[in-house]
C-alpha positions in Angstrom: 0.1 -0.1 0.2 2.8 2.3 1.0 4.3 1.9 -3.1 0.8 2.3 -4.4 0.2 5.5 -2.5 3.3 7.1 -2.8 3.4 6.0 -6.7 -0.2 7.4 -7.5 -1.2 9.6 -4.5 2.0 11.0 -2.8 0.1 13.1 -1.0 -2.2 11.4 0.4 0.8 9.5 2.9 0.5 12.7 5.5 -2.3 13.0 8.2 -2.4 14.9 11.1 -1.9 13.8 14.3 -5.6 13.0 15.2 -6.3 11.2 12.2 -2.8 9.3 12.8 -4.2 8.4 16.6 -7.8 7.3 15.1 -5.8 4.7 12.3 -3.5 3.6 14.8 -6.4 2.3 17.2 -8.2 1.1 13.8 -5.2 -0.7 12.9 -4.3 -2.0 16.5 -7.9 -3.4 16.6 -7.8 -4.9 13.3 -4.8 -6.7 14.0 -6.7 -8.0 17.5 -9.6 -9.2 15.5 -7.1 -10.9 12.9 -4.9 -12.9 15.4 -7.9 -14.1 17.1 -9.8 -15.0 13.6 -6.4 -16.9 13.5 -6.5 -18.5 16.9 -9.8 -20.0 16.2 -8.9 -22.0 13.1 -6.6 -23.6 15.6 -9.8 -25.5 17.3 -12.2 -25.0 14.7 -12.9 -25.5 10.9 -12.6 -22.6 9.0 -15.9 -22.3 7.3 -17.8 -22.4 11.0 -15.2 -19.2 11.8 -16.2 -17.7 9.2 -19.9 -18.2 9.8 -19.6 -17.0 13.4 -17.8 -14.0 12.0 -20.8 -12.7 9.7 -22.6 -12.0 13.4 -20.5 -8.4 13.4 -23.0 -6.7 11.8 -25.4 -7.7 14.0 -22.9 -7.0 17.1 -22.3 -3.3 15.1 -26.1 -3.2 15.7 -25.5 -3.5 19.4 -22.8 -1.1 19.6 -24.6 1.7 17.5 -27.8 1.0 19.9 -25.4 1.8 23.2 -24.5 4.9 21.4 -28.4 6.1 21.3 -28.7 5.4 17.6 -32.1 4.0 16.5 -32.7 -0.1 15.5 -35.4 -0.9 13.2 -36.8 -4.2 13.7 -35.7 -5.3 10.7 -32.7 -5.4 11.9 -33.4 -7.5 15.0 -35.1 -9.6 13.1 -31.9 -10.1 10.7 -29.8 -10.4 14.1 -32.3 -13.4 15.4 -32.0 -14.9 11.9 -28.2 -14.7 11.9 -28.1 -16.7 15.3 -30.5 -19.0 14.5 -28.1 -19.9 11.5 -24.7 -20.0 13.5 -26.9 -22.8 15.7 -28.1 -24.6 13.3 -24.5 -25.1 12.1 -22.8 -24.9 15.4 -25.4 -25.9 18.1 -27.7 -29.1 17.4 -25.1 -31.6 17.5 -22.6 -30.0 20.0 -19.4 -31.3 18.0 -17.7 -27.5 17.7 -15.5 -26.5 20.0 -16.3 -23.9 22.6 -13.2 -22.1 22.7 -12.8 -21.9 19.1 -16.4 -20.2 18.6 -15.7 -17.9 21.5 -12.4 -16.9 20.0 -14.6 -16.3 16.5 -17.3 -14.7 18.4 -14.3 -12.3 19.7 -13.2 -11.9 16.3 -16.8 -10.4 15.5 -16.9 -8.2 18.3 -13.5 -6.6 17.7 -14.0 -6.3 14.0 -17.4 -4.6 14.7 -15.2 -1.9 16.7 -12.8 -1.5 14.1 -15.8 -0.9 11.6 -17.0 2.0 14.5 -14.1 3.4 14.6 -13.2 3.7 11.1 -17.0 5.0 10.7 -17.2 7.6 13.4 -13.4 8.7 13.8 -12.0 8.5 10.5 -14.6 10.4 8.1 -12.9 13.2 7.0 -10.0 11.7 5.9 -9.2 9.7 2.1 -10.0 6.1 1.8 -6.1 5.4 0.6 -4.7 7.7 3.4 -6.8 5.5 6.0 -5.8 2.2 4.4 -2.1 3.1 4.4 -2.1 4.2 8.2 -4.8 1.4 9.2 -2.8 -1.5 7.6 0.6 -0.6 8.7 -0.5 0.2 12.3 -2.2 -3.7 11.8 0.9 -5.4 10.5 2.8 -3.8 13.5 0.2 -5.8 15.7 0.2 -8.9 13.8 3.9 -8.7 13.5 4.6 -8.1 17.5 4.5 -11.4 18.7 6.8 -12.9 16.3 9.4 -10.7 16.6 9.0 -10.9 20.6 8.4 -15.1 20.5 10.9 -15.7 17.8 9.6 -19.1 16.5 12.1 -22.1 16.7 10.9 -23.8 13.4 11.2 -21.9 10.0 7.9 -21.5 8.4 7.2 -23.6 5.1 6.7 -22.8 2.0 3.6 -23.2 1.8 3.3 -20.9 5.0 5.1 -18.1 2.9 2.6 -18.4 0.0 -0.6 -18.1 2.5 1.2 -14.9 4.3 2.1 -13.6 0.6 -1.2 -14.3 -0.9 -3.0 -12.7 2.6 -1.0 -9.4 2.3 -1.2 -8.7 -1.3 -4.7 -10.2 -2.3 -6.1 -10.1 0.8 -5.3 -6.8 2.3 -3.4 -5.0 -0.5 -6.0 -5.1 -3.4 -9.0 -5.6 -1.2 -7.9 -1.9 0.4 -6.9 -0.6 -3.0 -9.7 -2.0 -4.9 
């Protein structure tokens, strides 16, 4: 993203201290959300984790309600059907790891906070500036444990391929486009 913004919109690299602080908060929260998601994958199938993660709009509705914004009956209906769908996938048989589901739910809750920060505190800033700084701080949060804990075994070529794909396609292209 630094390369793209630097080559196409270099004036958008700069941001005031207030905006930088909110980008740091958003990036930190998003990095935490992503870390929780990957932790959930150690315990549950990716499809279940993603399904639970799709609750984040419902959690965001609750946050908005707590902020005093109105929530419609349709919003409550959507929340109910989302919960029912998740229960149908993970609940009836009881075969899904509760800790993994809790981690996926925490992912959704933390991501809802991220969306709230971006949409309430970074409204006046260009999207490319936000993306640049949020992803920068997100990367620092995600990398910090690796720097501190230095894994004993090197990553496989498959792991590096997943990291590269996530960085280029899942993060950079998704935000740039």
